[in-house]
N, C-alpha and C positions, 0 to 999 in steps of 0.2 A: 702590551699584547700578552694574552694568556697563553701559557705553554700548551701545545697539543697533548702533552703528557700529564696535564693537571687533572686530578680526579676529585677535586674539591666538590662536595655536595653529592657524591655518588655513594651508594651503599653496595657493599660486596659481601656475598656469602662464600665462605671458604670452608670446604669440608676437610676433615682430618687436620684441623688447624692447631692441634695440641703441640706437635713437635715437627721437626724435620722440614720437609719441603712445604707442607701446608702452613706451618708457622712462619717460615721465611717469606712466602708469598703474601700472607696476611700482613706482615710488617712492611713489606715493600709497597703494597697498595695503600696502607695507612700513611706511610711517609709521603706518598704522592697526593694525599688528601682525602682518601676514602674512609668512610666509617665501615666497620667490620663486624659481621655476624660470624662468630667462631663456632663451627659445628664439629662435634666429636663424640665418640662413645663415652669418654670421660670429660669432665669439665676442663676447658682450656684456660684456667685461671692465669697462668703465666703469660700466655699470648694476650689475654684481655688486658693485663696490667701494662704490657709493653705497648699495645695499641693506644691505651689511654695516656701513657707517658709521652706519646707523640702528639697529643692534643686532639685525638680523634675519639668519637664515640665508639663503643663496642658493646656487644651482647654475646652471651653464651647460649648456645642451643645444644642440649644434650640429645643425641640421636644415634642409634645403632643402625647403620646403613647396610647391614647384612640382609635386611629385608626392605621392601618398599613401604612398609607401614608408616614410617615417620616422614615420608617425602613431602606431602602437602603441608604438614605441620611445620617443617623447616622453613618453607616459603612464607607461610602465614605468620610465624613468630618473628622472622626477620623484618617483614613489612611492618608488623605491629610495633616492634621495638625500635626500629631505626627509620621508619617512615617511607620505605620503598625497597626496591630491588633492581639494581642496575647491572650488577656484575655477578656471575656465578663461576666459581672455580671448583671443578670436580676433581679433588685430589685424593680423597679417602680411598684406601686400597689395602689389600692384604696379599700375601704370597705364600704358596705352599710348594715345597721342593721334594721330588721323588723321581726315580726313574720312570719313564713312561710305562714300562711293563708292570710296574707296581702301583701306579697312581690310582687312588681310590675315588669312588664316586663322591664321597663326602668332601674331599679336597677339591674336586672339580667344581661341585655346586657352590661351595663356600666362596671360592674366588670369583666365579662367574657372577654370582648374585651380587657381591659387593662391588666388584670392579667394572661390571658392564651393565647388568640389569638395573641396579639402583641409579647408576649414572644416567641411563636413558630416561628413567621416570622422573629424576630430579630436573633434567633438562626440560622435559615435558611440562612439569609444574611451573618452573621458572619461565619457560617460553610462553606459556599462556598469560602470565602476568605481564611480561615484557611486550608481547604483541598487543595486548589491550592498552598498555600505556602508550605505545606508539600510535595506535589508532586514535587515541584521545589527544594526541599532539604533545605528549610528555617525553619524547625521546624513545629509545628502544632499549637495547641491552647488549651486553657482551658475555658470551659463554666461553670459558677456557677449560678444556678437558686436559687432564694429564695423561699423556701417552707414554711411550717408552722406546728404548732402542729395539725392543721386541715387537714394536709396531711394524718395524722394517725387517727384522731378522727373526730367526727361529729360537735361538737360545738353546739351553739344555736343562733337563730336569724340572721344567716349569711349564708343563703343557697347558694348564688352565690359565695361567698368567699370560702366556704368549697368545692364547686364543682371545682372552679378554682385551689385551692391549691392541691386538690386530683389529678387533671389533671396534675399539675406541677410534681408530683411524677412519674406518668406514663410516661410523656413526657421525663423526665430526663433519665429514663431507656431505653426508645425507642431510643433516640438519642445516648446514650452510646452504645447500641447494633449495631447501624448502623455505628458509627463514630470511635469506639475504634481502629479499624484497619487502620484508615486514619489519625492518628496523633492527634486526638482531645479527650480530657478527658471531659466528661460531668457529673457533679455531682450537688448536691444541699445542701444548708444549711437550716435547719428547726429551726428558732428561737423559743424560748419559749416566755414567756410573757415579752416583752421588753417595756420599758417606752418610747413611741414615740407618735406622733400626732394621729396615728391610734388607740391607746389604751387609749386615754385620757378619753373617756366615761367610760371605765371599771375601771380605776383608781379612777374616781370621784364617782363611785357607791360603797358606803361603804360595802354593802352586798357582791357584786361580788368581790370587791378588797380583802376582808377578806377571802373569799372562795378560791380565787386564791393563796394568800400567804400561806394559811394553807396547800395547796397541794405541794408547791415547797420546796423540801428539803433544798435548799440554803437559803430559808426564805427571799427572796427579789425579786423584779422585776429585770430583766436584764437591763443592760445598753447597748446602741448600740455598744460601744467599746468592749463589751464581744465577739462580732462576728468577730473581726478583725483577731485573730489568725487562726480561722477556714478558713477564706477567703484566707489568705496568704498561708496556707497549701495546699488548693485545687488548688490554682493558680500556685503552684510551682512544681519544679522537684521532690520534696518529695512525691508528689501524682501521679507520673507517672503511677502507676499500680492500681490506684483507679478509678473505673468506675461505673457509675450508682448508686452511693451511696447517701443516704440522711443523712447528719450529723446533728443530733439534738444538739443544743446549748441551753439548757433549764433549767439549774439549777437543773436537776434531775426530772423534771415534768413527763416524760414518764416512769421513773423507779418506780414511786410511786404506 
């Protein structure tokens, strides 16, 4: 019997696959059997090598998702290089920090454009491909958006990031409503406090770091690899009846 978590023969596009959460998810999907298109502003050569070491095919797609200009090209290149598109993981994102009274329009637009606008249009481009495949009897697809604790909470000093990640929660549900009957599962993962480049400033701030750790029942920062199992689940047949869900992987943060 084939495991419902087996991704053999599937092709996954993972944005922001160079490091951190994106790289960890790409490797988890590859370990489950998927071939990986690694998307990033810079070449994800390290991720490519690790995916290939797992015995899977991989391709690098260089794309700056601060605008929607490369969106259709990402889909087209993934299909051309790996023969299809079954899974999309929208992980690429940036963060800008400042007090709300000082927050600039430039920082607002930069974060919204990358973290929300490009996510929607990449979902749209992938969704068109997946819906067409489903109509032709070739399955459908799985879309996994990367949300945040700030999809549920307000945070401080990150107004555009909070707005974008709140938008990701709503967008995930909207797309699930429209596409569940068309062979596409749309869900999200909300990481807790994960040790990545985006959280370096928080880890270095002794007061904030202690406050964060004091609230996490697991008593540690998360590792990017902690998100791998959730990604494999949502990308697999095991999640065929899961739609519009935001799965928190947070060490118990939201339960506190």
